[in-house]
C-alpha positions as CSV (number, residue, x, y, z in Angstrom):
1,X,0.0,0.0,0.0
2,X,2.9,2.4,0.8
3,X,4.2,2.1,-2.8
4,X,0.7,2.8,-4.2
5,X,0.3,5.9,-2.0
6,X,3.8,7.1,-3.1
7,X,2.9,6.7,-6.8
8,X,-0.4,8.5,-6.3
9,X,1.3,11.4,-4.6
10,X,4.1,11.4,-7.3
11,X,1.5,11.7,-10.1
12,X,-0.4,14.4,-8.3
13,X,2.9,16.3,-8.0
14,X,3.6,15.8,-11.7
15,X,0.0,17.0,-12.5
16,X,0.4,20.2,-10.5
17,X,3.8,20.9,-12.0
18,X,2.5,20.3,-15.5
19,X,-0.4,22.7,-14.9
20,X,2.0,25.4,-13.8
21,X,4.8,24.8,-16.4
22,X,3.0,22.6,-19.0
23,X,5.8,20.0,-18.6
24,X,4.6,16.6,-17.4
25,X,8.1,15.0,-17.3
26,X,9.4,16.4,-14.1
27,X,8.4,16.7,-10.5
28,X,8.1,19.9,-8.5
29,X,11.0,18.9,-6.3
30,X,13.2,18.3,-9.3
31,X,12.2,21.7,-10.8
32,X,13.2,23.3,-7.5
33,X,16.5,21.4,-7.6
34,X,17.2,22.7,-11.1
35,X,16.4,26.3,-10.0
36,X,18.7,25.9,-7.0
37,X,21.6,24.7,-9.2
38,X,21.1,27.5,-11.8
39,X,20.4,30.2,-9.2
40,X,17.0,31.3,-10.5
41,X,15.7,34.1,-8.3
42,X,12.2,32.8,-8.3
43,X,9.8,31.0,-6.0
44,X,11.2,27.6,-7.0
45,X,14.4,28.4,-5.2
46,X,12.6,29.4,-2.1
47,X,10.4,26.2,-2.2
48,X,13.6,24.2,-2.9
49,X,15.3,25.6,0.2
50,X,12.2,24.7,2.3
51,X,12.1,21.1,0.9
52,X,15.8,20.7,1.5
53,X,15.4,22.0,5.0
54,X,12.6,19.5,5.7
55,X,14.5,16.6,4.1
56,X,18.3,16.9,3.4
57,X,19.2,17.0,-0.3
58,X,15.5,16.4,-1.2
59,X,15.7,18.3,-4.5
60,X,18.9,16.7,-5.6
61,X,17.5,13.3,-4.9
62,X,14.4,14.2,-6.8
63,X,16.4,15.1,-9.9
64,X,18.1,11.7,-9.8
65,X,14.8,10.0,-9.2
66,X,13.2,11.7,-12.2
67,X,16.2,10.7,-14.3
68,X,15.8,7.1,-13.1
69,X,12.1,7.2,-13.8
70,X,12.7,8.5,-17.4
71,X,15.3,5.8,-18.0
72,X,12.9,3.1,-16.8
73,X,10.2,4.4,-19.1
74,X,12.7,4.4,-22.0
75,X,13.6,0.8,-21.3
76,X,9.9,-0.2,-21.3
77,X,9.3,1.6,-24.6
78,X,12.4,0.1,-26.2
79,X,11.5,-3.5,-25.0
80,X,8.1,-3.1,-26.4
81,X,9.3,-2.8,-30.0
């Protein structure tokens, strides 16, 4: 059940992010991590700092998780040929 709840929350996160930026391929946390790395002076940086305060390196881990999720999707699509 825990894995199911995580997936539901993940896709709610992606839905919200896609409504804001029209990009369904990245989570809010990863978007914040990118903003932190590039130094964008916008709300994503502030949110990223809050997320990283709550959970150490949360945004960096989210970037890596999004990459892993994309790679797993690519593997499924390649294997389906």
